[in-house]
N, C-alpha and C positions, 0 to 999 in steps of 0.2 A: 615109216616115213609118213608124215602128215603132208597132204597135198592141198594147197589152197587154190582157189580159182583166180584167174587173172583179175577179176573184178575186185576181189579182196586185196590183192596186191596193189592195185591202182589207188584204192582208197588209202591204204596205209602209206603209200609213197607220197601222195599229194599232201595228206594231213590237213588240208584246209577245204573249206566249203566255197570253192571258187567256180563260178559258172564256166569260165573258159576251160579250166582243167577238166571239168565234168563232160563238157561237150567234146573236147578233143579225145578224151578217153573213150567216150561212147562211139565216136566216129571211127577211131582206130579199131575197136573191137568189131564194129560192123564191117569195116573194110577187110578184116581178116576172116570174115564169115563166122564170127563168134557171136552171133546174135543173142544166144541164150545168156552169155556172159554180159553182153551189153544190157540186157533186160535186168539181170541180177544187180549190176552196178547201179542202174537207174533206181531200182527198188531200194537198194541199200542207202544211196545218198538221200533219197526221200525220207527213209526211216530216220536218218541222222538229223533231219530238220532242214535240209537243203531244199529250197524251192527251185526246181528246174525252170530255166527260161524257156520261152517258146523256141529258141534256137536249139537248145538241148533236146527238147521234145521233137522238133522237126527232124533232127538228125536221127533219132531213134525210129521215128515213124518211117523215114526213108529206108532205113536198114531193114525194118520189118517188112515193108512192101517188097524190097529187092529180094528178100529171102523167101518170099511166098507166104508171108504171114499177114496178109491184108486184114483179116478179121481182128487180130491183135492191134494192128495199126489204127483201125477205125475206133476201137475201144479207147485207145490212148488219146486219139484226136478228140473224142467226146469228153474225156476226163480233163484234158487241157482246156477245152472250151468252158467247162463248168468252173474250173479253177480260176480262170481269168474273166469269168462272167460274160463270155461271148460264145455265140454259136456259129459265127461266121469266120472263124480262123481258117486261114489257108496256108498250106505249106508247099514249097516248091519241091517236087519229087522228081 
Protein backbone atom coordinates (compact mmCIF):
# COMPACT_ATOMS: atom_id res chain seq x y z
CA UNK A 1 0.00 0.00 0.00
CA UNK A 2 1.33 3.42 -0.96
CA UNK A 3 0.72 6.02 1.67
CA UNK A 4 0.60 9.69 0.73
CA UNK A 5 0.94 12.58 3.09
CA UNK A 6 -2.07 14.79 3.86
CA UNK A 7 -0.26 17.63 2.10
CA UNK A 8 -0.21 15.68 -1.19
CA UNK A 9 -3.90 14.85 -0.79
CA UNK A 10 -4.85 18.47 -0.23
CA UNK A 11 -3.01 19.54 -3.36
CA UNK A 12 -4.65 16.91 -5.53
CA UNK A 13 -8.07 17.62 -4.01
CA UNK A 14 -7.98 21.37 -4.60
CA UNK A 15 -6.34 21.16 -8.00
CA UNK A 16 -6.04 24.93 -8.22
CA UNK A 17 -3.62 27.57 -7.09
CA UNK A 18 -6.00 29.42 -4.87
CA UNK A 19 -4.72 31.50 -1.95
CA UNK A 20 -7.71 30.82 0.28
CA UNK A 21 -7.52 27.05 -0.22
CA UNK A 22 -3.79 27.04 0.53
CA UNK A 23 -4.27 29.12 3.66
CA UNK A 24 -7.17 27.06 4.96
CA UNK A 25 -5.30 23.81 4.28
CA UNK A 26 -2.21 25.16 6.05
CA UNK A 27 -4.26 26.33 9.01
CA UNK A 28 -6.07 23.00 9.26
CA UNK A 29 -2.82 21.06 9.30
CA UNK A 30 -1.39 23.39 11.94
CA UNK A 31 -4.52 23.04 14.08
CA UNK A 32 -4.21 19.25 13.89
CA UNK A 33 -0.60 19.61 15.10
CA UNK A 34 0.68 18.37 11.74
CA UNK A 35 3.19 21.17 11.30
CA UNK A 36 5.56 19.05 9.21
CA UNK A 37 2.74 18.35 6.76
CA UNK A 38 1.90 22.07 6.70
CA UNK A 39 5.52 22.88 5.84
CA UNK A 40 5.51 20.17 3.13
CA UNK A 41 2.30 21.64 1.69
CA UNK A 42 3.80 25.15 1.72
CA UNK A 43 6.93 23.92 -0.05
CA UNK A 44 4.91 21.94 -2.60
CA UNK A 45 2.63 24.81 -3.56
CA UNK A 46 5.64 27.09 -3.85
CA UNK A 47 7.32 24.55 -6.16
CA UNK A 48 4.13 24.48 -8.25
CA UNK A 49 4.50 28.21 -8.90
CA UNK A 50 1.97 29.44 -6.34
CA UNK A 51 3.08 32.64 -4.64
CA UNK A 52 1.83 32.39 -1.05
CA UNK A 53 0.18 35.49 0.33
CA UNK A 54 1.31 37.10 3.56
CA UNK A 55 -1.88 35.60 5.05
CA UNK A 56 -0.73 32.07 4.14
CA UNK A 57 2.78 32.78 5.43
CA UNK A 58 1.43 34.28 8.65
CA UNK A 59 -0.68 31.17 9.21
CA UNK A 60 2.36 28.94 8.84
CA UNK A 61 4.53 31.23 10.97
CA UNK A 62 1.95 31.08 13.77
CA UNK A 63 1.81 27.28 13.50
CA UNK A 64 5.58 27.03 13.65
CA UNK A 65 5.74 29.28 16.72
CA UNK A 66 2.95 27.38 18.46
CA UNK A 67 4.71 24.07 17.87
CA UNK A 68 8.01 25.35 19.30
CA UNK A 69 9.77 25.87 15.97
CA UNK A 70 10.47 29.57 16.36
CA UNK A 71 13.75 29.39 14.45
CA UNK A 72 11.96 28.05 11.36
CA UNK A 73 9.32 30.75 11.81
CA UNK A 74 11.97 33.46 11.85
CA UNK A 75 13.57 32.07 8.69
CA UNK A 76 10.20 32.06 6.94
CA UNK A 77 9.51 35.61 8.15
CA UNK A 78 12.80 36.80 6.63
CA UNK A 79 12.08 34.96 3.37
CA UNK A 80 8.62 36.53 3.11
CA UNK A 81 10.09 39.96 3.77
CA UNK A 82 12.61 39.50 0.98
CA UNK A 83 9.93 38.20 -1.39
CA UNK A 84 7.73 41.22 -0.74
CA UNK A 85 10.63 43.68 -0.63
CA UNK A 86 10.01 44.62 2.98
CA UNK A 87 11.83 44.00 6.21
CA UNK A 88 9.11 45.39 8.47
CA UNK A 89 6.39 42.78 7.94
CA UNK A 90 4.46 41.97 11.10
CA UNK A 91 2.27 39.00 11.75
CA UNK A 92 -0.31 38.60 14.49
CA UNK A 93 0.66 35.50 16.46
